[in-house]
C-alpha positions, 0 to 999 in steps of 0.5 A, a space after each residue: 150346373 142348374 141356376 139357383 132359384 131366384 137368380 133368373 127371371 124370364 118373360 115373353 112380350 112383344 117388344 114391337 107392338 105388332 110383332 110376335 112375342 120375344 123372350 127377355 131374360 134377367 139374371 142376378 149376376 156380376 156380384 149383384 149388378 144383374 143383366 138383361 138378355 133379349 132374344 127376338 122371335 122370327 114369328 115361328 121361334 125364338 132366335 139369337 139373330 138380333 139378340 142383345 145383352 145389357 148390363 148396368 154399364 150399357 144402360 147407365 145404371 150405377 153399379 153402386 151397391 147391388 142394382 139387380 138390373 133385370 133380377 125381378 122384372 118378370 114378377 
């Protein structure tokens, strides 16, 4: 099932200043709370080794209302 437009954002950036570009994905999920997924690069490709997932509870953001964590950071 395709993800509706506007519900997923992605950006590539080196999380470590001297490293290769990693992939960071934000999604509008969990009733509007949102989430962020980090997939590192091994220098040749994006991998799941060392990946991380963050939700509002993980980073200490209040779930009151719709915080939309990660929903628009790629804009």
